[in-house]
N, C-alpha and C positions, 0 to 999 in steps of 0.2 A: 505493500500499500506505501503511494507517496505521501509524504507530508508535509502536508501544505500551514498546518496550523501544531502549536504547541499541546501536547497531552497532558491532564493534569489527572492523578488519581485520588478521590477522595474517600476514606472512611469513613461510617459515622455509626458510635457506639448504639448499644443498647437505651442507653438513656438519653440520649440527642434525639431517639426517633419513639420515646415511650407512647406520645398521645396523637392524637391527629391536631394539636393547636404545635407541638414540636416537627412533626414531619410539616408543617408548613412552610415554618420557617427553615427547615433545612431544604426542603425544596426554592426556597428563596434566596438561600445560598449557594445554589446547585447553579440554579438560571445566573447567579448574577458571574459566576466564573465561567458561563459557556459567554455571555454577552461582553466578557472582558478578550472573548478571541480564543478561548480554548476550544480545543475537544476534551469533553469532560465523561470520566467512568467514576460512579460512586459503587462503595460497596457498602454493605446494611448491615448489620446485626438485629436480630431479633427485638423485639417490640417489648422494652421495660425489662421485667425479670419472668418471661415467656418460657425462657427454655429451662430456669428453674419449674415454674410449675409443670409443664409437659415431664419432665424425669419423675415430679413427685405422683403426677398420674400416673407413668408407667409402673413407680413402685405400687402404689395402690391398689392395681388390677391386678398385680405377680402374689400378690395376699390373699392364701388360700385357709379358711380354717385356720385365722391367726398364724400362720405360717408364712414366712416371707419370701419368695425366691427370690435370685437375680434376675433380673429383665434380660432377653438375649441384646446384645453387642448392636446387631444387626437393624434388628426392630427399634430400636432406639435411636440408630441413624436414621431409620425413614419416619421416623416421630417427629423426632428437634429439628430436624432440616426444614419443617414447613414453617418455623417462625419466622425466618429469613423470608421465606417467600411473600411470606404476609407483607413483610417489611418491604420489601422491592417492589411489588405489584404497589401498593399504597403510596410508594414514593412518585413511581412513575407515574400515575395518573395523578397525583398532585402538582410534579411540571407540565404534565400535559393542560392540565386544566391554568397553568400560568403562559401557555400558548407557546410552548416548543416541545416539539417532538421528543420522543422518550420510548425508551425500550426495555422492558427486565428481563434477565435472563438469570436461571438457576445457576450454580457452578458447575454442573453436567456441561449443562449448553455453555457455557461461557469457556470450554476448553481445560478443564482445570482437571488433573489426572492424579491420583494418589495410590500409595500401598494399597495393601487390601485389609490394613486394621481396621476397626469401627472404633468409631469414639475418640478415638486419638489419634488418625490417620496422618498422613505425610505426603505433600505434594512431590511428587516426582518428576513433572513435567508438566507446562502450559500451553494450550495451542488456542490461541486469542482471535481464530478465523473469522466467526461470527460478529465478536467482539469489532475488530476491525472493520468490515464489511459495515456493521450500522454506523461508525463512525465516521465515514466516507461519507454515506448516507446526509450526513451532519446530525445526526440523532444524538442525544445521550444518552449513555447505557447506565443501568442500573443494575447491579449483580448482587443476589444473595452471597454474603458471606459465610462463613466457617465451617464449609462444605465442597464434595467435587464426589468423582466418580472413579473407582478401582478401575485397573485395568481388565477387574475382571465383571465391570460393567453393574458395579455394585454402589448404592448412594453412601457416601460415608462424611463425619463432621473430621473436624480439625482440631477439635479440643477447645479447651477454654480459651477465649481470648483470638478464637483462629480465624476471625473477621482479619482482624490485622496481616496476617499471614494472606488471605488472600489479594489484600489490597497490595501489600508487598512484593506478591509472586505476579501480578499482575503488571505491576507497574516495571519490572523486569520486562516482561514476553513483551510488553507496548514499545518500550523503552523513552518510558513518559520522562516529561522532563522533571517532575517533583512528585512525590509522594505527600498526601498531607493526610495527618492521622488528630479525628475528631471527637472529643467527649465531652464530660462535665469538666474538666480542669483545664485549666490553662499552660499544660507543658508538665515535667517532671520537676518533681520538687526533692530536695533534701531528704525528705521520711514522710510518712502519711500528713497532711498534715491535720487530719483528725484526731489522729493521736498524738503529735508532736505539732505543737501551735506553736514552735518558733522555726518549723520549717522553713527552708530557703528556699527561690523558685532558681533554678539551674537553665540559664538560657543557652547553652549549647553543650555536649559530649560527643566525645565518638561513639562509634560503636561498640566497641570492646565495655567499656563502664556501664553503658545500658544493660546490655547481655546480661553481664553480672546481675545486675537490681533485679533486672527482669528475672532471669533464673533463682532470684534470695526474695521473690515475692513480690516485688514490685508491678502495677499493675496497670500503668498507662498503656503500655506497647507491650505483647507478650515476645514472651526469648524466641519460639522458633520464626517470627516475623521479623524480629532483630537479628537471627541469624542467616535471615534470607539476605535483608538489605547488606549485610555484611559482607555476604560472599559475592553479590553483583555488584557492592559499593554504588550501592542507593542509599541518598540524603533525605533522611524523614524532617517530617515538620509534626510536632505535637500541639495542637490546639483546642482552647476552647469552640465548644459548637454556639454559644452564644453571647461570647465575651470578644470585643476584639483588643486587640493589644499584643500582649506577650505572649508568648511561643517559647518552645523550644525547640533547637535545632540539632539534629542529629548527624553526625555526617563518617565517611571512612576514617577519617584523619583525626588526630587528635587536637580539638581547638587549641592554641596560643594559648588562652587567657586563661582554663582550666587545667594544668597539670596536676593537679591535687585533688583534682573533682572527690569528694568525699560524701558520703548517704549510707543514711540507715536504712533499711528494709527489711520485712517480717514475713513471716509464713506459717498458717497452722493447716491442718487437718495433714499432719506427717506421718506415717510409720516409723517405726524406731526398732530395728533388729539389731540384736546384738548377738556376738556366736564366741562361744568359748569350746576349746575343745575339737571344733571343728578346721578340716585344712579347706585353705583357701580353693582346693580344685574341687574340693566337695559345694561349696557354697556357690562360687561362680557356677557349676553345670547347675544347681537348679533354677539360680535365678535365670539362667537363660533359657531353662525348659519352661522358665515360669511367664515369661515372657513380660518382667513386671519392670519400667524404667526408673531407675533409682536416680538420688540426686547427689548421693556423697557415698563413698565406698572407702572403707578404712581398714588395714590387717595391721597386726601387730604379730608378736613370735605366735602366740596359741591365741588370740582374741582377734574379734574383728568388730566392725559396725556400719548400717546401712539406713539410709533415711530413702525413704518411699514417696515421692508426692502425691497426692492421691486427688488434687482438684480435677483430674481428668481420668477417675476412675468411677464409675456409675455407682458402684457396691463400693464402699471403704472396709467394710466387715467383713464381707465374702474374700478383697485379698489379703487382708489379715491371716484367716482362716487357712487361705493356701498356703503363704508363708507358712504356719504352723504346723500342715501334713507335710509342708517338703521339706524343713528344717526343725525336726521335732525337737531338737536337742536347742535350739537356741530360745531367746526370749524377745517377745514381740508385744510395743508397749505404739495403742495407736492412740490415744491422747498426747499428739506432742507437737511443738512448734521451733522457729528457730528464728532466730535477729539475728542480722549481720550488717558489718560494717563493707562499704565498697569501696574502694579509691585504689588510686596510684602509690605504687612503693610498699607498701602496708607489712608486706614480710621484713623490709629492709631497714625498718625503722626502730631503732631498739626503744626512743623513750614511747610513742605510739604502741610499743607490743607491752612495755609496761603499765602503762596507762589502760590499758585495754585489759590484761590481765588480773589489776586491782579494781576494775570494776567487775568481769565476769565472775572472778572468789565469791563476793558478796554473794549472789546469784544462787550458788550452787548448783553450776550446769549440769545435766546429765553428759554433756561432752563437747568438746570444740573442735573444728576442723575449720581448713582455710586453704588460703593461696598468696598470690602477691599480689590479687586483686578482689581478695575476698578475706574475711575472718568472720567465721558463723559461729554462732553457739546456740547448742541444744538445749530447749527449757521448756518446763510449761504451759499449755498459752495463757492461763492467768499470768503469767510475768512480762509478756511479751511487752504491753503498754509500756511498763516501769522502765523494764531495759533499755529500750529504745529510746525511751528522752533521754535517760543516763548516758550513753553511745553518745547520741546526737550532741548533747550539751560538751561531753568531751573532745568530739573530733571535728565536727560542724560550727558549732557557734565559739 
């Protein structure tokens, strides 16, 4: 397709399209981008808490005589993928009502091909031929985020935050001029402002820093999307849907003014497996067999530990039981959280490490893990808020 106009990919999260009024405001913003002389591709999430509601519904119908069964992941994908289809259709109608031609596509219609995992699939290829054709005709293209089609022609979903990944993958495939991620916050902060009131806005950072933050629980842009942007060298702009002004620009290279960006992120819904008297080969073989993604994995001489994020697992309790059956000699804890300090040069900064150790010691952590860009404390969920504030005061403010 010959390029006569710049292509912009915009992504709008669930809070941005939560009701009819907000969908109208998003449509106004989309039309504004088109009027400015751009070809526009828009990726949308499901409205508000639609996905949570659908998952809850699935668990309700899978309960028989008080026994709770685990819904099949394939059927969950068929169910939850409908949420984004509602959003894409409504936004397309809203854009058309404003006098601009628009067309909506599902993930499969957009050419998003994934592996054959359900509920947390990964994109392996994007073939955006239909999108390119519609842009050439002058249409605004609205795409259902969070979903694709496997090479087995099954509907798949991409895990929580998957609409971000859809947007970045499309931006790469279309060679878009920029990718804008819109949500209810005006960019990335040094901590969750709802937990740490002193959190500061970060105007710029590089992909490596944001990916560490996302992997540690920061929710502005999902980790898989940042990974895509990092591999393809795509600059991202994280913005507020309804407020103009500030943004966070995420670039492939380290911005000159933020060599020592430090931020605090936290994550709940973790499983912790502690190994004692088990060989490394036995543990690794069982984890491969379970195909359960882990966050951190450490081994000592005769012991070890693994953390498993449960955000993309439809039934965390079932995952815990799988681990107990596979590793009966391991200790499995379901109610675990983690707080992380993310920043350049943490591992080589003696003063920072001493201060970190002093704060963490008082929290009596379950474990401490980390690397050059991240130091993570494993604690109970009720400890995360206070520990986040203390670490933020020490390392950011």
